[in-house]
Each structure stands twice: as C-alpha cells, then as structure tokens.
OpenMM code with the backbone's topology and positions (N, CA, C; nanometers):
from openmm import Vec3, app, unit

residues = "UNK UNK UNK UNK UNK UNK UNK UNK UNK UNK UNK UNK UNK UNK UNK UNK UNK UNK UNK UNK UNK UNK UNK UNK UNK UNK UNK UNK UNK UNK UNK UNK UNK UNK UNK UNK UNK UNK UNK UNK UNK UNK UNK UNK UNK UNK UNK UNK UNK UNK UNK UNK UNK UNK UNK UNK UNK UNK UNK UNK UNK UNK UNK UNK UNK UNK UNK UNK UNK UNK UNK UNK UNK UNK UNK UNK UNK UNK UNK UNK UNK UNK UNK UNK UNK UNK UNK UNK UNK UNK UNK UNK UNK UNK UNK UNK UNK UNK UNK UNK UNK UNK UNK UNK UNK UNK UNK UNK UNK UNK UNK UNK UNK UNK UNK UNK UNK UNK UNK UNK UNK UNK UNK UNK UNK UNK UNK UNK UNK UNK UNK UNK UNK UNK UNK UNK UNK UNK UNK UNK UNK UNK UNK UNK UNK UNK UNK UNK UNK UNK UNK UNK UNK UNK UNK UNK UNK UNK UNK UNK".split()
positions = [
    Vec3(0.0712, -0.1336, 0.0075),
    Vec3(-0.0081, -0.0154, -0.0144),
    Vec3(0.1099, 0.1740, -0.0108),
    Vec3(0.0102, 0.2588, -0.0130),
    Vec3(0.0930, 0.3481, -0.0676),
    Vec3(0.0089, 0.4635, -0.0392),
    Vec3(0.0370, 0.6052, -0.0245),
    Vec3(-0.0230, 0.7018, 0.0370),
    Vec3(-0.0286, 0.8116, -0.0645),
    Vec3(-0.1112, 0.9177, -0.1192),
    Vec3(-0.1210, 1.0255, -0.1631),
    Vec3(-0.2104, 1.0991, -0.1140),
    Vec3(-0.1647, 1.2038, -0.2208),
    Vec3(-0.2803, 1.3109, -0.2148),
    Vec3(-0.3250, 1.3666, -0.3447),
    Vec3(-0.4616, 1.4246, -0.3947),
    Vec3(-0.5555, 1.4344, -0.4486),
    Vec3(-0.5269, 1.6096, -0.4659),
    Vec3(-0.5024, 1.7120, -0.4944),
    Vec3(-0.5747, 1.8721, -0.5464),
    Vec3(-0.6209, 1.8864, -0.6294),
    Vec3(-0.7550, 1.9250, -0.6631),
    Vec3(-0.8317, 1.9610, -0.6878),
    Vec3(-0.8185, 2.1224, -0.7235),
    Vec3(-0.7331, 2.1643, -0.7592),
    Vec3(-0.7062, 2.3458, -0.7369),
    Vec3(-0.8365, 2.4130, -0.8557),
    Vec3(-0.8611, 2.3509, -0.9390),
    Vec3(-0.9673, 2.4599, -1.0020),
    Vec3(-1.0331, 2.3370, -1.0507),
    Vec3(-1.1742, 2.3287, -1.0914),
    Vec3(-1.2842, 2.2280, -1.2066),
    Vec3(-1.3973, 2.3107, -1.1636),
    Vec3(-1.4778, 2.3149, -1.3038),
    Vec3(-1.6372, 2.3700, -1.3010),
    Vec3(-1.7136, 2.2791, -1.2363),
    Vec3(-1.8135, 2.3535, -1.1716),
    Vec3(-1.9157, 2.3173, -1.0865),
    Vec3(-1.9992, 2.1704, -1.1868),
    Vec3(-1.9930, 2.1541, -1.2806),
    Vec3(-2.0103, 2.0741, -1.3442),
    Vec3(-1.9526, 1.9349, -1.3673),
    Vec3(-1.8253, 1.9614, -1.3585),
    Vec3(-1.7540, 1.8262, -1.3398),
    Vec3(-1.7321, 1.7636, -1.2089),
    Vec3(-1.7968, 1.8529, -1.0835),
    Vec3(-1.7389, 1.8472, -0.9710),
    Vec3(-1.7869, 1.6167, -0.9496),
    Vec3(-1.9531, 1.6724, -0.9645),
    Vec3(-2.0044, 1.4776, -0.9476),
    Vec3(-1.8598, 1.4103, -1.0211),
    Vec3(-1.8612, 1.4296, -1.1628),
    Vec3(-1.7545, 1.3515, -1.2288),
    Vec3(-1.6467, 1.2923, -1.1862),
    Vec3(-1.6231, 1.4063, -1.1116),
    Vec3(-1.4516, 1.3916, -1.0634),
    Vec3(-1.4927, 1.3346, -0.9091),
    Vec3(-1.5963, 1.3347, -0.8343),
    Vec3(-1.6320, 1.2325, -0.7510),
    Vec3(-1.6655, 1.0974, -0.7692),
    Vec3(-1.6971, 1.0587, -0.8867),
    Vec3(-1.7207, 0.9366, -0.9444),
    Vec3(-1.6277, 0.8556, -0.9878),
    Vec3(-1.5194, 0.9445, -1.0630),
    Vec3(-1.4101, 0.8660, -1.1234),
    Vec3(-1.3442, 0.8368, -1.0081),
    Vec3(-1.3202, 0.9613, -0.8816),
    Vec3(-1.2478, 0.8671, -0.8370),
    Vec3(-1.3061, 0.7612, -0.7147),
    Vec3(-1.4162, 0.7427, -0.6865),
    Vec3(-1.4589, 0.6316, -0.6605),
    Vec3(-1.4320, 0.5135, -0.7277),
    Vec3(-1.4661, 0.5376, -0.8159),
    Vec3(-1.4113, 0.3891, -0.9389),
    Vec3(-1.3041, 0.3985, -0.8807),
    Vec3(-1.1743, 0.4492, -0.8963),
    Vec3(-1.0444, 0.3899, -0.8830),
    Vec3(-1.0155, 0.3576, -0.7713),
    Vec3(-1.0887, 0.4416, -0.6591),
    Vec3(-1.0695, 0.3750, -0.5192),
    Vec3(-1.1289, 0.2920, -0.4426),
    Vec3(-1.2364, 0.2716, -0.5245),
    Vec3(-1.3180, 0.1647, -0.4478),
    Vec3(-1.4074, 0.2036, -0.3242),
    Vec3(-1.4289, 0.3090, -0.3262),
    Vec3(-1.4928, 0.3514, -0.2268),
    Vec3(-1.5855, 0.5037, -0.3045),
    Vec3(-1.7114, 0.5136, -0.2835),
    Vec3(-1.7666, 0.6084, -0.3394),
    Vec3(-1.7167, 0.7356, -0.2487),
    Vec3(-1.7116, 0.8696, -0.3069),
    Vec3(-1.6695, 1.0041, -0.2815),
    Vec3(-1.7972, 1.0942, -0.3091),
    Vec3(-1.7545, 1.2103, -0.1627),
    Vec3(-1.8349, 1.2800, -0.1570),
    Vec3(-1.7877, 1.3895, -0.0926),
    Vec3(-1.6790, 1.4513, -0.1351),
    Vec3(-1.6145, 1.5532, -0.1244),
    Vec3(-1.6748, 1.6987, -0.0924),
    Vec3(-1.5890, 1.7637, -0.0318),
    Vec3(-1.6138, 1.8689, 0.0018),
    Vec3(-1.5757, 1.9917, -0.0170),
    Vec3(-1.6055, 2.0737, -0.1045),
    Vec3(-1.5837, 2.1526, -0.2701),
    Vec3(-1.5805, 2.2795, -0.1780),
    Vec3(-1.5040, 2.3349, -0.2267),
    Vec3(-1.5084, 2.5557, -0.1885),
    Vec3(-1.4768, 2.6080, -0.3370),
    Vec3(-1.5476, 2.7440, -0.3358),
    Vec3(-1.4881, 2.8275, -0.4331),
    Vec3(-1.3763, 2.7951, -0.4162),
    Vec3(-1.2994, 2.8440, -0.5987),
    Vec3(-1.1821, 2.8643, -0.6393),
    Vec3(-1.1639, 2.9911, -0.6494),
    Vec3(-1.1561, 3.1136, -0.5789),
    Vec3(-1.1107, 3.2481, -0.5906),
    Vec3(-1.0683, 3.2735, -0.6962),
    Vec3(-0.9555, 3.2116, -0.7638),
    Vec3(-0.9440, 3.2884, -0.9028),
    Vec3(-0.9942, 3.2074, -0.9878),
    Vec3(-1.0711, 3.1690, -1.0338),
    Vec3(-1.1861, 3.1466, -1.1266),
    Vec3(-1.2961, 3.1043, -1.0787),
    Vec3(-1.3884, 3.2158, -1.1603),
    Vec3(-1.5386, 3.2292, -1.1190),
    Vec3(-1.6399, 3.1314, -1.1619),
    Vec3(-1.6987, 3.0592, -1.0865),
    Vec3(-1.7628, 2.9185, -1.1184),
    Vec3(-1.6882, 2.8026, -1.1100),
    Vec3(-1.5191, 2.8063, -1.0868),
    Vec3(-1.4981, 2.7152, -1.0052),
    Vec3(-1.4734, 2.6727, -0.9159),
    Vec3(-1.4395, 2.5082, -0.8509),
    Vec3(-1.4396, 2.4653, -0.7198),
    Vec3(-1.2851, 2.3984, -0.7218),
    Vec3(-1.2778, 2.3834, -0.5751),
    Vec3(-1.1429, 2.3047, -0.5177),
    Vec3(-1.2204, 2.1951, -0.3810),
    Vec3(-1.0783, 2.1161, -0.3985),
    Vec3(-1.1127, 2.0462, -0.3026),
    Vec3(-0.9745, 1.9902, -0.2824),
    Vec3(-0.9364, 1.8358, -0.1763),
    Vec3(-0.8384, 1.7893, -0.1492),
    Vec3(-0.8565, 1.6858, -0.0945),
    Vec3(-0.8235, 1.5613, -0.1283),
    Vec3(-0.8212, 1.4426, -0.1111),
    Vec3(-0.7056, 1.3503, -0.0704),
    Vec3(-0.6870, 1.2815, 0.0594),
    Vec3(-0.6103, 1.1972, 0.1040),
    Vec3(-0.5989, 1.0592, 0.0761),
    Vec3(-0.5462, 0.9859, -0.0119),
    Vec3(-0.6042, 0.8462, 0.0065),
    Vec3(-0.4786, 0.7477, 0.0375),
    Vec3(-0.5133, 0.5710, 0.0982),
    Vec3(-0.4019, 0.5052, 0.1050),
    Vec3(-0.4739, 0.3619, 0.0184),
    Vec3(-0.3883, 0.3569, -0.0819),
    Vec3(-0.4308, 0.2277, -0.1970),
    Vec3(-0.2991, 0.1687, -0.2723),
    Vec3(-0.3429, 0.1127, -0.3311),
    Vec3(-0.2255, 0.0226, -0.4216),
    Vec3(-0.0811, 0.1185, -0.4921),
    Vec3(-0.0037, 0.0658, -0.5352),
    Vec3(0.1090, 0.1604, -0.6302),
    Vec3(0.0330, 0.1847, -0.7592),
    Vec3(0.0395, 0.3005, -0.8226),
    Vec3(-0.0063, 0.2803, -0.9701),
    Vec3(-0.1521, 0.3858, -0.9375),
    Vec3(-0.2486, 0.3879, -0.8422),
    Vec3(-0.3403, 0.4262, -0.8416),
    Vec3(-0.3016, 0.6409, -0.8464),
    Vec3(-0.1941, 0.6809, -0.8216),
    Vec3(-0.2236, 0.8332, -0.9024),
    Vec3(-0.2190, 0.8190, -1.0580),
    Vec3(-0.1311, 0.7277, -1.1129),
    Vec3(-0.1660, 0.7280, -1.2414),
    Vec3(-0.2965, 0.6734, -1.2882),
    Vec3(-0.3826, 0.6085, -1.1919),
    Vec3(-0.5166, 0.5799, -1.2415),
    Vec3(-0.5871, 0.7184, -1.2450),
    Vec3(-0.6182, 0.7517, -1.1226),
    Vec3(-0.6595, 0.9004, -1.1324),
    Vec3(-0.6218, 0.9952, -1.2190),
    Vec3(-0.4888, 1.0121, -1.1814),
    Vec3(-0.4473, 1.1439, -1.3272),
    Vec3(-0.5223, 1.1107, -1.4553),
    Vec3(-0.4832, 0.9586, -1.4937),
    Vec3(-0.6008, 0.9160, -1.6266),
    Vec3(-0.6693, 0.9344, -1.6368),
    Vec3(-0.8099, 0.9408, -1.5238),
    Vec3(-0.9391, 0.9446, -1.5395),
    Vec3(-0.9511, 1.1245, -1.5184),
    Vec3(-0.8809, 1.1658, -1.4778),
    Vec3(-0.9297, 1.3214, -1.5170),
    Vec3(-0.8590, 1.3964, -1.6057),
    Vec3(-0.7749, 1.3544, -1.6324),
    Vec3(-0.7335, 1.3889, -1.8389),
    Vec3(-0.8004, 1.4533, -1.9001),
    Vec3(-0.8802, 1.3341, -1.9310),
    Vec3(-0.9587, 1.3103, -2.0338),
    Vec3(-1.0655, 1.4440, -2.0328),
    Vec3(-1.0861, 1.5249, -1.9515),
    Vec3(-1.1796, 1.6209, -1.9092),
    Vec3(-1.1145, 1.7378, -1.9516),
    Vec3(-1.0395, 1.8057, -1.9246),
    Vec3(-0.9548, 1.9198, -1.9774),
    Vec3(-0.9818, 2.0651, -1.9326),
    Vec3(-1.1000, 2.0800, -1.8546),
    Vec3(-1.1040, 2.2079, -1.8574),
    Vec3(-1.0866, 2.1933, -1.6322),
    Vec3(-1.0313, 2.1482, -1.6074),
    Vec3(-0.9467, 2.2051, -1.4650),
    Vec3(-0.8053, 2.1812, -1.4421),
    Vec3(-0.7760, 2.2099, -1.3529),
    Vec3(-0.6537, 2.2459, -1.3123),
    Vec3(-0.6213, 2.0863, -1.1933),
    Vec3(-0.5405, 2.0343, -1.1737),
    Vec3(-0.4996, 1.9346, -1.0830),
    Vec3(-0.3892, 1.8939, -1.0041),
    Vec3(-0.3558, 1.7853, -0.9552),
    Vec3(-0.1528, 1.7689, -0.8988),
    Vec3(-0.2358, 1.5871, -0.8247),
    Vec3(-0.2114, 1.5271, -0.8677),
    Vec3(-0.2180, 1.3833, -0.8064),
    Vec3(-0.0424, 1.3412, -0.7093),
    Vec3(-0.0448, 1.3221, -0.6270),
    Vec3(0.0988, 1.2438, -0.5605),
    Vec3(0.1070, 1.1295, -0.5229),
    Vec3(0.2075, 1.0206, -0.5380),
    Vec3(0.2169, 0.9059, -0.4496),
    Vec3(0.3199, 0.8987, -0.4061),
    Vec3(0.3271, 0.8482, -0.2657),
    Vec3(0.4311, 0.8471, -0.1984),
    Vec3(0.5345, 0.6876, -0.2417),
    Vec3(0.6588, 0.6784, -0.2697),
    Vec3(0.7177, 0.5217, -0.2807),
    Vec3(0.7312, 0.4925, -0.1788),
    Vec3(0.6957, 0.3465, -0.2520),
    Vec3(0.6734, 0.2166, -0.1358),
    Vec3(0.7317, 0.1095, -0.1760),
    Vec3(0.7984, 0.0071, -0.1320),
    Vec3(0.8296, -0.0858, -0.1080),
    Vec3(0.8451, -0.1506, -0.2779),
    Vec3(0.9332, -0.1448, -0.3800),
    Vec3(0.9593, -0.1398, -0.4606),
    Vec3(0.9122, -0.1029, -0.5719),
    Vec3(0.8321, 0.0674, -0.5907),
    Vec3(0.8132, 0.1727, -0.6863),
    Vec3(0.8523, 0.3183, -0.5679),
    Vec3(0.8815, 0.3761, -0.6637),
    Vec3(0.8886, 0.5185, -0.6656),
    Vec3(0.7725, 0.5644, -0.6588),
    Vec3(0.7371, 0.6707, -0.6426),
    Vec3(0.6408, 0.7514, -0.6021),
    Vec3(0.5971, 0.8248, -0.7552),
    Vec3(0.5058, 0.9204, -0.7230),
    Vec3(0.4906, 0.9197, -0.8566),
    Vec3(0.3984, 1.1263, -0.7898),
    Vec3(0.4097, 1.1739, -0.9537),
    Vec3(0.3818, 1.2946, -0.9377),
    Vec3(0.3018, 1.3334, -1.0567),
    Vec3(0.2054, 1.3907, -1.0763),
    Vec3(0.1211, 1.4338, -1.1992),
    Vec3(0.0657, 1.6216, -1.1706),
    Vec3(0.1007, 1.6704, -1.2370),
    Vec3(0.0416, 1.7446, -1.2736),
    Vec3(-0.0178, 1.7858, -1.4107),
    Vec3(-0.1374, 1.8500, -1.4176),
    Vec3(-0.2232, 1.8925, -1.5026),
    Vec3(-0.3392, 2.0613, -1.5443),
    Vec3(-0.2437, 2.1182, -1.6550),
    Vec3(-0.3698, 2.2075, -1.6616),
    Vec3(-0.3715, 2.2474, -1.7921),
    Vec3(-0.5086, 2.2753, -1.8362),
    Vec3(-0.5667, 2.2695, -1.9495),
    Vec3(-0.4783, 2.3196, -2.0827),
    Vec3(-0.4041, 2.4433, -2.0404),
    Vec3(-0.2872, 2.4676, -2.1520),
    Vec3(-0.1529, 2.3877, -2.1372),
    Vec3(-0.1324, 2.3497, -2.0376),
    Vec3(0.0203, 2.2423, -2.0698),
    Vec3(0.0197, 2.1011, -2.0835),
    Vec3(-0.1390, 2.0674, -2.0493),
    Vec3(-0.1499, 1.8722, -2.0345),
    Vec3(-0.0970, 1.8330, -1.9319),
    Vec3(-0.0569, 1.7188, -1.9206),
    Vec3(-0.0115, 1.6206, -1.8259),
    Vec3(0.1314, 1.6179, -1.7915),
    Vec3(0.1995, 1.6613, -1.6843),
    Vec3(0.3503, 1.6701, -1.6535),
    Vec3(0.3216, 1.5431, -1.5587),
    Vec3(0.4227, 1.4254, -1.5965),
    Vec3(0.4787, 1.3509, -1.4990),
    Vec3(0.6006, 1.3150, -1.4101),
    Vec3(0.6319, 1.2817, -1.3186),
    Vec3(0.7823, 1.2607, -1.2543),
    Vec3(0.8182, 1.1606, -1.1674),
    Vec3(0.8904, 1.0727, -1.1370),
    Vec3(0.9301, 1.0204, -1.0397),
    Vec3(0.9499, 1.0628, -0.9171),
    Vec3(0.8824, 1.0033, -0.8205),
    Vec3(0.9506, 1.1223, -0.7051),
    Vec3(1.0395, 1.0207, -0.5880),
    Vec3(1.1651, 1.0133, -0.5290),
    Vec3(1.2461, 0.9191, -0.4709),
    Vec3(1.2215, 0.9524, -0.3457),
    Vec3(1.2512, 0.8301, -0.2698),
    Vec3(1.2184, 0.8098, -0.1054),
    Vec3(1.2210, 0.9987, -0.0370),
    Vec3(1.3267, 1.0255, -0.0654),
    Vec3(1.3522, 1.1676, -0.0147),
    Vec3(1.2362, 1.3062, -0.0554),
    Vec3(1.1766, 1.2551, -0.1502),
    Vec3(1.0751, 1.3404, -0.2059),
    Vec3(1.1335, 1.4257, -0.3787),
    Vec3(1.2271, 1.3989, -0.3771),
    Vec3(1.3185, 1.4344, -0.4401),
    Vec3(1.2085, 1.4019, -0.6157),
    Vec3(1.2026, 1.5196, -0.7122),
    Vec3(1.1942, 1.4257, -0.8245),
    Vec3(1.3153, 1.3640, -0.8927),
    Vec3(1.2690, 1.2326, -0.9752),
    Vec3(1.3612, 1.1745, -1.0216),
    Vec3(1.3759, 1.1834, -1.1685),
    Vec3(1.4907, 1.2631, -1.2350),
    Vec3(1.5030, 1.2731, -1.3673),
    Vec3(1.6387, 1.1822, -1.4350),
    Vec3(1.5372, 1.0930, -1.5552),
    Vec3(1.6306, 1.0398, -1.5763),
    Vec3(1.8158, 1.0119, -1.6142),
    Vec3(1.8888, 0.9880, -1.6225),
    Vec3(1.9900, 1.0331, -1.6811),
    Vec3(1.9738, 1.0116, -1.8547),
    Vec3(1.8977, 0.9581, -1.8995),
    Vec3(1.8856, 0.9927, -2.0562),
    Vec3(1.8296, 1.0764, -2.1177),
    Vec3(1.7396, 1.1234, -2.0002),
    Vec3(1.7086, 1.2836, -2.0047),
    Vec3(1.7931, 1.4015, -1.9884),
    Vec3(1.8569, 1.3885, -1.8933),
    Vec3(1.9544, 1.4773, -1.8359),
    Vec3(2.0849, 1.4334, -1.9535),
    Vec3(2.1296, 1.3642, -2.0117),
    Vec3(2.2612, 1.3917, -2.1158),
    Vec3(2.2045, 1.4549, -2.2108),
    Vec3(2.0184, 1.4055, -2.2420),
    Vec3(1.9645, 1.4781, -2.3673),
    Vec3(1.9634, 1.6311, -2.3675),
    Vec3(1.9555, 1.6699, -2.3068),
    Vec3(1.9823, 1.8195, -2.2143),
    Vec3(2.1106, 1.8633, -2.2340),
    Vec3(2.1478, 1.8217, -2.1978),
    Vec3(2.3229, 1.8933, -2.1658),
    Vec3(2.3831, 1.8617, -2.3424),
    Vec3(2.3388, 1.7763, -2.3890),
    Vec3(2.3832, 1.7248, -2.5413),
    Vec3(2.3616, 1.8315, -2.6420),
    Vec3(2.2298, 1.9060, -2.6271),
    Vec3(2.1403, 1.9563, -2.6969),
    Vec3(2.2188, 2.1049, -2.7989),
    Vec3(2.2220, 2.0943, -2.8669),
    Vec3(2.3093, 2.2068, -2.9749),
    Vec3(2.2449, 2.3218, -2.9580),
    Vec3(2.1115, 2.3106, -2.9287),
    Vec3(2.0702, 2.5058, -2.8702),
    Vec3(2.0938, 2.5655, -2.7569),
    Vec3(2.0846, 2.6509, -2.7035),
    Vec3(2.0949, 2.7254, -2.6024),
    Vec3(2.0138, 2.6769, -2.5042),
    Vec3(2.0448, 2.7736, -2.3653),
    Vec3(1.9406, 2.7349, -2.3000),
    Vec3(1.9063, 2.6177, -2.2158),
    Vec3(2.0478, 2.5799, -2.1412),
    Vec3(2.0326, 2.4712, -2.0879),
    Vec3(1.9549, 2.4783, -1.9323),
    Vec3(1.9470, 2.5782, -1.8911),
    Vec3(1.8487, 2.6087, -1.7526),
    Vec3(1.7090, 2.5952, -1.8433),
    Vec3(1.6847, 2.6176, -1.9293),
    Vec3(1.4906, 2.6553, -1.9569),
    Vec3(1.4811, 2.4727, -1.9854),
    Vec3(1.6018, 2.4133, -2.0323),
    Vec3(1.5835, 2.3007, -2.0882),
    Vec3(1.5284, 2.1475, -1.9048),
    Vec3(1.6491, 2.1988, -1.8317),
    Vec3(1.6524, 2.1034, -1.7167),
    Vec3(1.5045, 2.1890, -1.6627),
    Vec3(1.4507, 2.3252, -1.6342),
    Vec3(1.3016, 2.3332, -1.6009),
    Vec3(1.2079, 2.2766, -1.6508),
    Vec3(1.2344, 2.2712, -1.7790),
    Vec3(1.0971, 2.1576, -1.8347),
    Vec3(1.0850, 2.0309, -1.7658),
    Vec3(1.2576, 1.9960, -1.7592),
    Vec3(1.2334, 1.8089, -1.6742),
    Vec3(1.1893, 1.8410, -1.5644),
    Vec3(1.1586, 1.9547, -1.5038),
    Vec3(1.0944, 1.9468, -1.3523),
    Vec3(0.9747, 2.0298, -1.3887),
    Vec3(0.9381, 2.0532, -1.4577),
    Vec3(0.7774, 2.0602, -1.4372),
    Vec3(0.7738, 2.2201, -1.4339),
    Vec3(0.8726, 2.2930, -1.4316),
    Vec3(0.8634, 2.4397, -1.3918),
    Vec3(0.7240, 2.5184, -1.4679),
    Vec3(0.6962, 2.4658, -1.6161),
    Vec3(0.5653, 2.5367, -1.6417),
    Vec3(0.4372, 2.5423, -1.5685),
    Vec3(0.4568, 2.4086, -1.4918),
    Vec3(0.3464, 2.3994, -1.4439),
    Vec3(0.3649, 2.3891, -1.3095),
    Vec3(0.3910, 2.4152, -1.2122),
    Vec3(0.4445, 2.5160, -1.0990),
    Vec3(0.4140, 2.6523, -1.1092),
    Vec3(0.4365, 2.7055, -1.2298),
    Vec3(0.4314, 2.8298, -1.1995),
    Vec3(0.2613, 2.8935, -1.2422),
    Vec3(0.2016, 2.8124, -1.3116),
    Vec3(0.1104, 2.7820, -1.3702),
    Vec3(0.0108, 2.7502, -1.2688),
    Vec3(0.0625, 2.6670, -1.1842),
    Vec3(-0.0288, 2.6130, -1.0334),
    Vec3(-0.0191, 2.6684, -0.9364),
    Vec3(0.0638, 2.7421, -0.9128),
    Vec3(0.1335, 2.8534, -0.7781),
    Vec3(0.0094, 2.9481, -0.7579),
    Vec3(-0.0557, 2.9874, -0.7924),
    Vec3(-0.1270, 3.0664, -0.7421),
    Vec3(-0.2534, 3.0101, -0.7018),
    Vec3(-0.3002, 2.8508, -0.8086),
    Vec3(-0.4150, 2.7836, -0.7395),
    Vec3(-0.3818, 2.6935, -0.6387),
    Vec3(-0.2349, 2.7151, -0.6105),
    Vec3(-0.1880, 2.6459, -0.4614),
    Vec3(-0.2907, 2.7191, -0.3727),
    Vec3(-0.1694, 2.8582, -0.3395),
    Vec3(-0.2364, 2.9378, -0.2587),
    Vec3(-0.3653, 2.9546, -0.2077),
    Vec3(-0.4399, 3.0012, -0.3182),
    Vec3(-0.5669, 3.0065, -0.3008),
    Vec3(-0.6178, 2.9141, -0.2154),
    Vec3(-0.6302, 2.8165, -0.1658),
    Vec3(-0.6511, 2.7203, -0.1080),
    Vec3(-0.5829, 2.6794, 0.0011),
    Vec3(-0.4979, 2.7805, 0.0806),
    Vec3(-0.4562, 2.7135, 0.1991),
    Vec3(-0.5138, 2.7018, 0.3199),
    Vec3(-0.6445, 2.7661, 0.3257),
    Vec3(-0.7150, 2.7801, 0.4163),
    Vec3(-0.7863, 2.6521, 0.4251),
    Vec3(-0.7678, 2.5475, 0.3162),
    Vec3(-0.8675, 2.4206, 0.3115),
    Vec3(-0.8290, 2.3075, 0.4110),
    Vec3(-0.9103, 2.2457, 0.4403),
    Vec3(-0.8541, 2.0817, 0.4723),
    Vec3(-0.8842, 1.9774, 0.4480),
    Vec3(-0.7690, 1.8963, 0.4315),
    Vec3(-0.7440, 1.7681, 0.3654),
    Vec3(-0.8526, 1.6707, 0.4246),
    Vec3(-0.8715, 1.5892, 0.3538),
    Vec3(-0.9839, 1.4168, 0.4533),
    Vec3(-0.9261, 1.3717, 0.3551),
    Vec3(-0.8921, 1.2536, 0.4921),
    Vec3(-0.7949, 1.1372, 0.5157),
    Vec3(-0.8986, 1.0037, 0.4366),
    Vec3(-0.8646, 0.9308, 0.4025),
    Vec3(-0.9029, 0.8655, 0.3738),
    Vec3(-0.8313, 0.6885, 0.4256),
    Vec3(-0.8241, 0.6667, 0.5155),
    Vec3(-0.7792, 0.4989, 0.5646),
    Vec3(-0.8240, 0.3915, 0.5204),
    Vec3(-0.7493, 0.3123, 0.4951),
    Vec3(-0.7868, 0.1876, 0.4872),
    Vec3(-0.8930, 0.1486, 0.3567),
    Vec3(-0.8240, 0.2045, 0.2349),
    Vec3(-0.9361, 0.2025, 0.1204),
    Vec3(-0.8725, 0.0660, 0.0201),
    Vec3(-0.9611, 0.0286, -0.0162),
    Vec3(-0.9769, -0.0847, -0.1372),
    Vec3(-0.8941, -0.2492, -0.0420),
] * unit.nanometer
topology = app.Topology()
chain = topology.addChain("A")
for resn in residues:
    res = topology.addResidue(resn, chain)
    for name in ("N", "CA", "C"):
        topology.addAtom(name, app.Element.getBySymbol(name[0]), res)
C-alpha cells in the first residue's frame, strides 16, 4: 500500500460530480468531497483528498481526470516497497506533467533525459532543465495552490 494526495485546484461545477465518481471508481469507495469556491476562477471549485491504496493509483486517477481538460489538478503518490513515488500535474494549457519521486521527496530525472539536455546544440540549458522539473506547471499552478491555503484535507485510511 501507498499514500497519496489529490488536489483539484480548479474544476467547473458541472465536473465536480464526475470527479467524485471517477475517484470512487479508482479507489473502490464512493466519494462525497467537500468543495469550496476557487477564488481565482469564477464558477470553479477546489478540493483535496488524501488516500491510501495500491501503487499505481496516482496514474489511474490522473488518467481518469485528464480527459476532461477543463480542470487543474495534481496527484501525488509516495514511494513504497519496490515502487518510486509519482507526481502528476495537469493544466488545460500545458497538459500532463509526470515525474518519479524518490524516497526523500525529490523528483527523479532519468540519466538519458539529463544527457539529452546537456548535449543539445541549442542554447538554454536552464530552460531545458526547468522543463524536466515541471517548472511551467509549477508556475501556472502556484497561484491556485495558495488560493486554497485555508482548506482542510480529508484523509481516507484503509481504502480498497
């Protein structure tokens, strides 16, 4: 088992029941989330959920969410025995960013990706490394993250 967190930073009200349904399908338990208005986007809502489930759950959740396209979210999964952790970020303008997470919480960037960034004949190594780290997603999501600083996290234990 592993733990993770789902942050829905912004979703139109019409998507909220679909998000709950998708989470319930992945986690095997119906979801009734507590939604709060997202002050940065009129008619949009936000919520957070902590889960405990099998490795690979973050990928399943991100796959279920990305098809709707009109929401901003992040899903993380802690490393567990034999499995790296995962981080998925999504924005309508950028699409999906995925990175592995090591046991100390650091993003894992593969050797081949780093070599390619170093060997590129184009200038801008810093820009290429920022892309590998998901910098554009962090830049776009940062304001949405702070807009929910006063929100509570709902914890699910022993799911599935």
